[in-house]
N, C-alpha and C positions, 0 to 999 in steps of 0.2 A: 379427772375435775381439774381445772386448768390452777397455775400457783397463782397464790392470794398475789406474794409481789409480782412478778411479773405483771398482772391485771394490772394493779397497781401504778404499775409505769408506765403501762402502754395509756393508761387514765391520762397519766401524768404528762407526760409526751403528747396527748394529742388537746389538755387543757393547752398545753403552753402555747401548742402551732399556732390553736382557736385565736387564745390570745393578742401574740405576735399579727394573722394576720388581720387581726379587727386593728386592730394598736397601726398598724399602713395605711388600712384599707380609710379611717377617720381622715390618717394625715393627707392624704391623697384628694381628701374631699375638702382643704383644704382649711381643717378642721386646728386649732391651738393647742397641741397636745403640751405643751409645756408644765400647766397643772397637776398635767397623771404623774404621780408614784410609781412608777415601775415598780417600787417594791408592796405597794399596794397589788400587781398582779399577780406576781410571779414569787417565789420565795427566793431564798438568795443561792437556795442550789438549783435552779430553775434558769438561773437570770442567763448564764453564757449559753445553753440551749433559747432561750430567747431571745438575744442577742442576734445570734445564728441566724436563726427563722425570719429575725423582724428584718434582716437587710436582704434577704431571699424576697421576702413578701416587698417589698420597699423596690425591689430592683424588676420585679412583675407588675407591680401596678407602672411602674415608669413607663415598661412598655408598652403598655396598652394609653397607655397616655399617647404614645408616640405614634401610633397606628392609629387612632382618630382622625378624619380629615374632619 
């Protein structure tokens, strides 16, 4: 049986990753995200990971935009 703490950590990381990806994708579409409070999306403990993931996905979506002709 898997360790429950490990499972919770994995799910939390996946949720944070998904939130960051979604946030960056919505930004890429030109939507104003200034009304979104990040604390409503992730916990304070997840904030650092969210910010790292957000920067990653912003760069990914920026690269995709620059390759479109």
